[in-house]
N, CA, C and O atoms as a GROMACS GRO file, in nm:
protein
  448
    1MET      N    1   1.304   0.573   0.397
    1MET     CA    2   1.301   0.444   0.368
    1MET      C    3   1.245   0.369   0.496
    1MET      O    4   1.264   0.410   0.611
    2PHE      N    5   1.178   0.261   0.466
    2PHE     CA    6   1.113   0.173   0.564
    2PHE      C    7   1.249   0.109   0.646
    2PHE      O    8   1.319   0.017   0.604
    3THR      N    9   1.266   0.177   0.765
    3THR     CA   10   1.381   0.097   0.830
    3THR      C   11   1.362   0.068   0.988
    3THR      O   12   1.447   0.035   1.070
    4GLY      N   13   1.231   0.090   1.005
    4GLY     CA   14   1.193   0.108   1.164
    4GLY      C   15   1.156  -0.041   1.233
    4GLY      O   16   1.129  -0.038   1.353
    5LEU      N   17   1.152  -0.151   1.175
    5LEU     CA   18   1.150  -0.282   1.224
    5LEU      C   19   1.275  -0.316   1.254
    5LEU      O   20   1.367  -0.333   1.174
    6VAL      N   21   1.278  -0.327   1.412
    6VAL     CA   22   1.397  -0.354   1.468
    6VAL      C   23   1.404  -0.517   1.514
    6VAL      O   24   1.308  -0.553   1.582
    7VAL      N   25   1.472  -0.583   1.496
    7VAL     CA   26   1.486  -0.720   1.559
    7VAL      C   27   1.639  -0.759   1.600
    7VAL      O   28   1.740  -0.766   1.529
    8SER      N   29   1.620  -0.782   1.740
    8SER     CA   30   1.722  -0.836   1.803
    8SER      C   31   1.850  -0.718   1.802
    8SER      O   32   1.963  -0.765   1.805
    9CYS      N   33   1.839  -0.591   1.799
    9CYS     CA   34   1.915  -0.471   1.789
    9CYS      C   35   1.969  -0.444   1.640
    9CYS      O   36   2.068  -0.382   1.602
   10GLN      N   37   1.873  -0.510   1.572
   10GLN     CA   38   1.952  -0.514   1.383
   10GLN      C   39   1.807  -0.414   1.330
   10GLN      O   40   1.717  -0.382   1.407
   11THR      N   41   1.811  -0.383   1.209
   11THR     CA   42   1.691  -0.301   1.126
   11THR      C   43   1.691  -0.402   1.019
   11THR      O   44   1.784  -0.466   0.969
   12VAL      N   45   1.545  -0.402   0.992
   12VAL     CA   46   1.509  -0.451   0.870
   12VAL      C   47   1.481  -0.367   0.771
   12VAL      O   48   1.386  -0.290   0.786
   13LYS      N   49   1.559  -0.365   0.651
   13LYS     CA   50   1.507  -0.273   0.574
   13LYS      C   51   1.420  -0.303   0.466
   13LYS      O   52   1.453  -0.404   0.404
   14ILE      N   53   1.336  -0.254   0.431
   14ILE     CA   54   1.211  -0.260   0.320
   14ILE      C   55   1.221  -0.215   0.216
   14ILE      O   56   1.200  -0.094   0.221
   15HIS      N   57   1.248  -0.258   0.095
   15HIS     CA   58   1.266  -0.184  -0.032
   15HIS      C   59   1.142  -0.086  -0.079
   15HIS      O   60   1.035  -0.118  -0.027
   16ASN      N   61   1.139   0.005  -0.149
   16ASN     CA   62   1.028   0.093  -0.212
   16ASN      C   63   0.987  -0.016  -0.361
   16ASN      O   64   1.058  -0.068  -0.447
   17ALA      N   65   0.860  -0.015  -0.340
   17ALA     CA   66   0.773  -0.084  -0.442
   17ALA      C   67   0.637  -0.014  -0.499
   17ALA      O   68   0.581   0.073  -0.433
   18ARG      N   69   0.602  -0.043  -0.585
   18ARG     CA   70   0.481   0.025  -0.659
   18ARG      C   71   0.348  -0.086  -0.620
   18ARG      O   72   0.329  -0.200  -0.663
   19ILE      N   73   0.282  -0.020  -0.542
   19ILE     CA   74   0.129  -0.098  -0.554
   19ILE      C   75   0.034  -0.043  -0.639
   19ILE      O   76  -0.006   0.073  -0.634
   20TYR      N   77  -0.010  -0.142  -0.730
   20TYR     CA   78  -0.106  -0.126  -0.850
   20TYR      C   79  -0.257  -0.162  -0.776
   20TYR      O   80  -0.283  -0.257  -0.702
   21GLY      N   81  -0.353  -0.041  -0.828
   21GLY     CA   82  -0.496  -0.086  -0.828
   21GLY      C   83  -0.537  -0.067  -0.954
   21GLY      O   84  -0.533   0.039  -1.016
   22ASP      N   85  -0.583  -0.187  -0.998
   22ASP     CA   86  -0.676  -0.218  -1.145
   22ASP      C   87  -0.807  -0.111  -1.141
   22ASP      O   88  -0.895  -0.104  -1.054
   23GLU      N   89  -0.794  -0.043  -1.243
   23GLU     CA   90  -0.903   0.060  -1.271
   23GLU      C   91  -1.002   0.010  -1.401
   23GLU      O   92  -1.077   0.083  -1.467
   24GLY      N   93  -0.987  -0.097  -1.414
   24GLY     CA   94  -1.062  -0.165  -1.553
   24GLY      C   95  -1.028  -0.098  -1.700
   24GLY      O   96  -0.909  -0.090  -1.729
   25VAL      N   97  -1.094  -0.066  -1.763
   25VAL     CA   98  -1.078   0.000  -1.897
   25VAL      C   99  -0.992   0.111  -1.869
   25VAL      O  100  -0.918   0.132  -1.965
   26LEU      N  101  -0.975   0.190  -1.772
   26LEU     CA  102  -0.903   0.310  -1.745
   26LEU      C  103  -0.728   0.248  -1.733
   26LEU      O  104  -0.633   0.325  -1.745
   27GLY      N  105  -0.718   0.150  -1.716
   27GLY     CA  106  -0.570   0.109  -1.673
   27GLY      C  107  -0.559   0.069  -1.529
   27GLY      O  108  -0.635  -0.005  -1.465
   28ALA      N  109  -0.451   0.132  -1.489
   28ALA     CA  110  -0.458   0.127  -1.333
   28ALA      C  111  -0.389   0.248  -1.238
   28ALA      O  112  -0.320   0.333  -1.295
   29ALA      N  113  -0.404   0.253  -1.119
   29ALA     CA  114  -0.328   0.349  -1.071
   29ALA      C  115  -0.218   0.307  -0.956
   29ALA      O  116  -0.244   0.208  -0.888
   30TYR      N  117  -0.128   0.358  -0.939
   30TYR     CA  118  -0.027   0.312  -0.858
   30TYR      C  119   0.035   0.411  -0.728
   30TYR      O  120   0.015   0.532  -0.732
   31VAL      N  121   0.096   0.362  -0.638
   31VAL     CA  122   0.157   0.460  -0.549
   31VAL      C  123   0.269   0.365  -0.488
   31VAL      O  124   0.258   0.249  -0.449
   32GLU      N  125   0.387   0.454  -0.491
   32GLU     CA  126   0.509   0.390  -0.421
   32GLU      C  127   0.506   0.386  -0.290
   32GLU      O  128   0.472   0.488  -0.231
   33THR      N  129   0.537   0.282  -0.222
   33THR     CA  130   0.556   0.261  -0.054
   33THR      C  131   0.626   0.349   0.001
   33THR      O  132   0.585   0.390   0.110
   34GLN      N  133   0.771   0.416  -0.060
   34GLN     CA  134   0.847   0.483   0.008
   34GLN      C  135   0.844   0.621  -0.048
   34GLN      O  136   0.908   0.706   0.014
   35THR      N  137   0.797   0.647  -0.126
   35THR     CA  138   0.799   0.788  -0.200
   35THR      C  139   0.682   0.864  -0.188
   35THR      O  140   0.589   0.823  -0.118
   36ASN      N  141   0.674   0.972  -0.250
   36ASN     CA  142   0.522   1.048  -0.298
   36ASN      C  143   0.486   1.056  -0.412
   36ASN      O  144   0.410   1.144  -0.454
   37ILE      N  145   0.542   0.949  -0.492
   37ILE     CA  146   0.495   0.903  -0.666
   37ILE      C  147   0.382   0.798  -0.672
   37ILE      O  148   0.368   0.684  -0.628
   38SER      N  149   0.316   0.876  -0.738
   38SER     CA  150   0.200   0.794  -0.774
   38SER      C  151   0.127   0.831  -0.900
   38SER      O  152   0.145   0.949  -0.927
   39GLY      N  153   0.062   0.778  -0.972
   39GLY     CA  154  -0.009   0.801  -1.083
   39GLY      C  155  -0.085   0.694  -1.178
   39GLY      O  156  -0.155   0.614  -1.117
   40ASP      N  157  -0.082   0.682  -1.296
   40ASP     CA  158  -0.176   0.622  -1.364
   40ASP      C  159  -0.121   0.544  -1.497
   40ASP      O  160  -0.054   0.605  -1.581
   41ILE      N  161  -0.144   0.443  -1.508
   41ILE     CA  162  -0.105   0.376  -1.630
   41ILE      C  163  -0.229   0.348  -1.728
   41ILE      O  164  -0.338   0.299  -1.699
   42GLY      N  165  -0.190   0.388  -1.833
   42GLY     CA  166  -0.306   0.362  -1.961
   42GLY      C  167  -0.324   0.168  -1.966
   42GLY      O  168  -0.250   0.077  -1.927
   43GLN      N  169  -0.450   0.168  -2.028
   43GLN     CA  170  -0.464   0.032  -2.032
   43GLN      C  171  -0.378  -0.056  -2.101
   43GLN      O  172  -0.339  -0.160  -2.047
   44PRO      N  173  -0.340  -0.020  -2.230
   44PRO     CA  174  -0.251  -0.114  -2.284
   44PRO      C  175  -0.138  -0.138  -2.252
   44PRO      O  176  -0.085  -0.248  -2.271
   45GLU      N  177  -0.084  -0.047  -2.201
   45GLU     CA  178   0.057  -0.075  -2.083
   45GLU      C  179   0.025  -0.171  -1.961
   45GLU      O  180   0.098  -0.262  -1.923
   46TRP      N  181  -0.082  -0.138  -1.913
   46TRP     CA  182  -0.113  -0.220  -1.773
   46TRP      C  183  -0.135  -0.355  -1.814
   46TRP      O  184  -0.083  -0.446  -1.750
   47ASP      N  185  -0.234  -0.386  -1.955
   47ASP     CA  186  -0.251  -0.503  -1.980
   47ASP      C  187  -0.130  -0.619  -1.999
   47ASP      O  188  -0.134  -0.737  -1.965
   48ASN      N  189  -0.004  -0.531  -2.078
   48ASN     CA  190   0.140  -0.593  -2.069
   48ASN      C  191   0.189  -0.625  -1.945
   48ASN      O  192   0.240  -0.734  -1.918
   49MET      N  193   0.172  -0.513  -1.851
   49MET     CA  194   0.250  -0.536  -1.744
   49MET      C  195   0.163  -0.620  -1.623
   49MET      O  196   0.232  -0.655  -1.527
   50ARG      N  197   0.021  -0.654  -1.617
   50ARG     CA  198  -0.012  -0.702  -1.529
   50ARG      C  199  -0.014  -0.878  -1.543
   50ARG      O  200  -0.061  -0.950  -1.455
   51PHE      N  201   0.028  -0.914  -1.634
   51PHE     CA  202   0.072  -1.055  -1.652
   51PHE      C  203   0.178  -1.106  -1.556
   51PHE      O  204   0.294  -1.067  -1.547
   52GLY      N  205   0.112  -1.205  -1.480
   52GLY     CA  206   0.213  -1.259  -1.366
   52GLY      C  207   0.213  -1.198  -1.234
   52GLY      O  208   0.284  -1.238  -1.141
   53MET      N  209   0.138  -1.107  -1.228
   53MET     CA  210   0.108  -1.014  -1.085
   53MET      C  211   0.050  -1.104  -1.021
   53MET      O  212   0.008  -1.210  -1.067
   54LEU      N  213   0.046  -1.059  -0.893
   54LEU     CA  214  -0.028  -1.167  -0.776
   54LEU      C  215  -0.140  -1.040  -0.734
   54LEU      O  216  -0.102  -0.923  -0.729
   55CYS      N  217  -0.254  -1.074  -0.711
   55CYS     CA  218  -0.358  -1.007  -0.689
   55CYS      C  219  -0.439  -1.021  -0.552
   55CYS      O  220  -0.471  -1.138  -0.531
   56MET      N  221  -0.473  -0.948  -0.473
   56MET     CA  222  -0.524  -0.934  -0.356
   56MET      C  223  -0.662  -0.840  -0.343
   56MET      O  224  -0.662  -0.727  -0.392
   57ASP      N  225  -0.759  -0.885  -0.288
   57ASP     CA  226  -0.885  -0.774  -0.250
   57ASP      C  227  -0.802  -0.654  -0.173
   57ASP      O  228  -0.707  -0.665  -0.095
   58SER      N  229  -0.871  -0.536  -0.220
   58SER     CA  230  -0.790  -0.414  -0.131
   58SER      C  231  -0.823  -0.409  -0.003
   58SER      O  232  -0.749  -0.348   0.074
   59ASP      N  233  -0.940  -0.471   0.043
   59ASP     CA  234  -0.989  -0.448   0.171
   59ASP      C  235  -0.874  -0.546   0.236
   59ASP      O  236  -0.805  -0.494   0.324
   60ASP      N  237  -0.851  -0.674   0.203
   60ASP     CA  238  -0.765  -0.759   0.261
   60ASP      C  239  -0.623  -0.702   0.291
   60ASP      O  240  -0.561  -0.700   0.397
   61PHE      N  241  -0.591  -0.656   0.166
   61PHE     CA  242  -0.450  -0.557   0.190
   61PHE      C  243  -0.458  -0.464   0.285
   61PHE      O  244  -0.367  -0.455   0.368
   62ILE      N  245  -0.564  -0.383   0.287
   62ILE     CA  246  -0.546  -0.276   0.407
   62ILE      C  247  -0.565  -0.331   0.544
   62ILE      O  248  -0.515  -0.286   0.647
   63ASN      N  249  -0.643  -0.431   0.533
   63ASN     CA  250  -0.617  -0.519   0.706
   63ASN      C  251  -0.475  -0.546   0.765
   63ASN      O  252  -0.451  -0.550   0.886
   64PHE      N  253  -0.382  -0.564   0.664
   64PHE     CA  254  -0.259  -0.564   0.718
   64PHE      C  255  -0.189  -0.455   0.823
   64PHE      O  256  -0.097  -0.464   0.905
   65LYS      N  257  -0.286  -0.338   0.777
   65LYS     CA  258  -0.245  -0.222   0.874
   65LYS      C  259  -0.271  -0.269   1.026
   65LYS      O  260  -0.189  -0.236   1.111
   66SER      N  261  -0.379  -0.342   1.060
   66SER     CA  262  -0.414  -0.343   1.202
   66SER      C  263  -0.325  -0.451   1.248
   66SER      O  264  -0.302  -0.469   1.368
   67GLU      N  265  -0.271  -0.527   1.149
   67GLU     CA  266  -0.195  -0.672   1.201
   67GLU      C  267  -0.072  -0.581   1.243
   67GLU      O  268  -0.042  -0.581   1.362
   68ILE      N  269   0.003  -0.503   1.154
   68ILE     CA  270   0.116  -0.433   1.179
   68ILE      C  271   0.099  -0.339   1.322
   68ILE      O  272   0.196  -0.321   1.394
   69GLU      N  273  -0.010  -0.294   1.348
   69GLU     CA  274  -0.010  -0.219   1.439
   69GLU      C  275  -0.023  -0.288   1.549
   69GLU      O  276   0.013  -0.230   1.650
   70GLU      N  277  -0.075  -0.426   1.564
   70GLU     CA  278  -0.100  -0.497   1.667
   70GLU      C  279   0.032  -0.539   1.718
   70GLU      O  280   0.077  -0.522   1.832
   71LEU      N  281   0.094  -0.603   1.602
   71LEU     CA  282   0.280  -0.630   1.628
   71LEU      C  283   0.330  -0.541   1.689
   71LEU      O  284   0.369  -0.559   1.804
   72CYS      N  285   0.343  -0.421   1.627
   72CYS     CA  286   0.413  -0.278   1.707
   72CYS      C  287   0.368  -0.274   1.864
   72CYS      O  288   0.445  -0.266   1.960
   73HIS      N  289   0.244  -0.282   1.866
   73HIS     CA  290   0.184  -0.261   2.027
   73HIS      C  291   0.240  -0.381   2.098
   73HIS      O  292   0.268  -0.355   2.215
   74LEU      N  293   0.261  -0.484   2.068
   74LEU     CA  294   0.287  -0.624   2.145
   74LEU      C  295   0.419  -0.633   2.182
   74LEU      O  296   0.467  -0.696   2.276
   75ASN      N  297   0.486  -0.550   2.079
   75ASN     CA  298   0.650  -0.543   2.095
   75ASN      C  299   0.692  -0.406   2.032
   75ASN      O  300   0.733  -0.379   1.920
   76GLN      N  301   0.668  -0.329   2.146
   76GLN     CA  302   0.698  -0.173   2.095
   76GLN      C  303   0.852  -0.172   2.078
   76GLN      O  304   0.893  -0.092   1.993
   77SER      N  305   0.938  -0.241   2.140
   77SER     CA  306   1.078  -0.209   2.077
   77SER      C  307   1.102  -0.265   1.962
   77SER      O  308   1.209  -0.234   1.909
   78ALA      N  309   1.014  -0.360   1.893
   78ALA     CA  310   1.035  -0.394   1.765
   78ALA      C  311   1.022  -0.278   1.638
   78ALA      O  312   1.089  -0.276   1.535
   79CYS      N  313   0.923  -0.191   1.677
   79CYS     CA  314   0.868  -0.065   1.584
   79CYS      C  315   0.910   0.052   1.643
   79CYS      O  316   0.877   0.087   1.756
   80THR      N  317   1.000   0.129   1.548
   80THR     CA  318   1.044   0.267   1.580
   80THR      C  319   0.946   0.378   1.538
   80THR      O  320   0.889   0.372   1.429
   81TYR      N  321   0.929   0.463   1.612
   81TYR     CA  322   0.829   0.568   1.588
   81TYR      C  323   0.810   0.621   1.402
   81TYR      O  324   0.707   0.658   1.344
   82GLU      N  325   0.952   0.604   1.345
   82GLU     CA  326   0.938   0.650   1.227
   82GLU      C  327   0.885   0.533   1.117
   82GLU      O  328   0.829   0.563   1.012
   83PHE      N  329   0.908   0.422   1.151
   83PHE     CA  330   0.824   0.292   1.104
   83PHE      C  331   0.705   0.327   1.102
   83PHE      O  332   0.646   0.358   0.999
   84GLN      N  333   0.650   0.327   1.225
   84GLN     CA  334   0.481   0.351   1.256
   84GLN      C  335   0.406   0.469   1.181
   84GLN      O  336   0.288   0.465   1.145
   85GLU      N  337   0.501   0.583   1.164
   85GLU     CA  338   0.457   0.701   1.092
   85GLU      C  339   0.465   0.664   0.948
   85GLU      O  340   0.386   0.703   0.862
   86GLN      N  341   0.570   0.584   0.928
   86GLN     CA  342   0.556   0.555   0.757
   86GLN      C  343   0.450   0.446   0.733
   86GLN      O  344   0.384   0.458   0.630
   87ILE      N  345   0.433   0.370   0.793
   87ILE     CA  346   0.310   0.258   0.792
   87ILE      C  347   0.176   0.345   0.768
   87ILE      O  348   0.093   0.324   0.680
   88LYS      N  349   0.173   0.440   0.860
   88LYS     CA  350   0.021   0.517   0.854
   88LYS      C  351   0.016   0.600   0.715
   88LYS      O  352  -0.079   0.624   0.640
   89ILE      N  353   0.152   0.634   0.709
   89ILE     CA  354   0.153   0.734   0.546
   89ILE      C  355   0.097   0.630   0.444
   89ILE      O  356  -0.002   0.661   0.377
   90LEU      N  357   0.155   0.510   0.430
   90LEU     CA  358   0.152   0.413   0.315
   90LEU      C  359   0.005   0.397   0.314
   90LEU      O  360  -0.062   0.421   0.213
   91PHE      N  361  -0.051   0.352   0.434
   91PHE     CA  362  -0.213   0.286   0.415
   91PHE      C  363  -0.298   0.422   0.388
   91PHE      O  364  -0.411   0.411   0.338
   92THR      N  365  -0.254   0.529   0.415
   92THR     CA  366  -0.337   0.668   0.406
   92THR      C  367  -0.316   0.657   0.246
   92THR      O  368  -0.416   0.639   0.177
   93LYS      N  369  -0.223   0.664   0.200
   93LYS     CA  370  -0.221   0.659   0.002
   93LYS      C  371  -0.272   0.518  -0.020
   93LYS      O  372  -0.301   0.505  -0.139
   94LEU      N  373  -0.289   0.432   0.035
   94LEU     CA  374  -0.371   0.323  -0.011
   94LEU      C  375  -0.529   0.316   0.001
   94LEU      O  376  -0.599   0.248  -0.075
   95ASP      N  377  -0.584   0.405   0.120
   95ASP     CA  378  -0.700   0.420   0.102
   95ASP      C  379  -0.752   0.515   0.016
   95ASP      O  380  -0.865   0.500  -0.030
   96GLN      N  381  -0.668   0.635  -0.019
   96GLN     CA  382  -0.704   0.733  -0.122
   96GLN      C  383  -0.734   0.644  -0.280
   96GLN      O  384  -0.833   0.639  -0.353
   97MET      N  385  -0.596   0.580  -0.288
   97MET     CA  386  -0.612   0.528  -0.408
   97MET      C  387  -0.725   0.439  -0.438
   97MET      O  388  -0.790   0.438  -0.542
   98LYS      N  389  -0.745   0.344  -0.307
   98LYS     CA  390  -0.865   0.277  -0.339
   98LYS      C  391  -1.002   0.381  -0.358
   98LYS      O  392  -1.074   0.380  -0.458
   99SER      N  393  -1.014   0.444  -0.274
   99SER     CA  394  -1.132   0.540  -0.342
   99SER      C  395  -1.143   0.622  -0.424
   99SER      O  396  -1.246   0.683  -0.452
  100HIS      N  397  -1.029   0.634  -0.477
  100HIS     CA  398  -0.997   0.684  -0.625
  100HIS      C  399  -1.035   0.609  -0.724
  100HIS      O  400  -1.094   0.657  -0.821
  101ILE      N  401  -1.005   0.476  -0.712
  101ILE     CA  402  -1.034   0.375  -0.794
  101ILE      C  403  -1.200   0.348  -0.800
  101ILE      O  404  -1.258   0.332  -0.907
  102ARG      N  405  -1.254   0.346  -0.696
  102ARG     CA  406  -1.395   0.303  -0.667
  102ARG      C  407  -1.479   0.398  -0.710
  102ARG      O  408  -1.590   0.361  -0.752
  103SER      N  409  -1.443   0.545  -0.710
  103SER     CA  410  -1.520   0.654  -0.748
  103SER      C  411  -1.491   0.673  -0.904
  103SER      O  412  -1.581   0.722  -0.972
  104SER      N  413  -1.387   0.641  -0.958
  104SER     CA  414  -1.401   0.650  -1.122
  104SER      C  415  -1.451   0.533  -1.193
  104SER      O  416  -1.443   0.525  -1.315
  105ASN      N  417  -1.511   0.425  -1.106
  105ASN     CA  418  -1.579   0.325  -1.180
  105ASN      C  419  -1.703   0.334  -1.128
  105ASN      O  420  -1.782   0.239  -1.132
  106GLY      N  421  -1.726   0.430  -1.082
  106GLY     CA  422  -1.895   0.459  -1.026
  106GLY      C  423  -1.938   0.372  -0.907
  106GLY      O  424  -2.057   0.358  -0.879
  107HIS      N  425  -1.857   0.323  -0.848
  107HIS     CA  426  -1.884   0.253  -0.724
  107HIS      C  427  -1.872   0.357  -0.624
  107HIS      O  428  -1.814   0.463  -0.645
  108THR      N  429  -1.945   0.315  -0.482
  108THR     CA  430  -1.948   0.405  -0.379
  108THR      C  431  -1.829   0.373  -0.311
  108THR      O  432  -1.774   0.263  -0.322
  109THR      N  433  -1.785   0.469  -0.238
  109THR     CA  434  -1.659   0.418  -0.130
  109THR      C  435  -1.704   0.395  -0.027
  109THR      O  436  -1.790   0.464   0.026
  110LYS      N  437  -1.639   0.263   0.037
  110LYS     CA  438  -1.681   0.196   0.155
  110LYS      C  439  -1.591   0.250   0.223
  110LYS      O  440  -1.476   0.266   0.182
  111LYS      N  441  -1.637   0.290   0.350
  111LYS     CA  442  -1.543   0.349   0.457
  111LYS      C  443  -1.502   0.255   0.542
  111LYS      O  444  -1.581   0.161   0.549
  112ASN      N  445  -1.393   0.243   0.618
  112ASN     CA  446  -1.342   0.134   0.703
  112ASN      C  447  -1.370   0.170   0.842
  112ASN      O  448  -1.337   0.094   0.933
   0.00000   0.00000   0.00000
């Protein structure tokens, strides 16, 4: 569990969530933030689920990684080693999902 952001000697817990990547007519791919669970959802189910979701460009979302790393660098006591490792794992999964989606739709993968 993400438990590594320490504020005033207290730990802030971040819950597990699914992050979805739209695959167009194929439906969506997803990864969970704190588990190794990932998968795909068919278009009919995805069409029902996505109503009301907030969306963001995947490049903008992945840019949060550098901002979190900067926060941890500026205040090293705020981020435990475990938290920093979990952030690396999460964003590796998100990069892999982004590459999977782009390749399944015929796009070339952009390297960051």
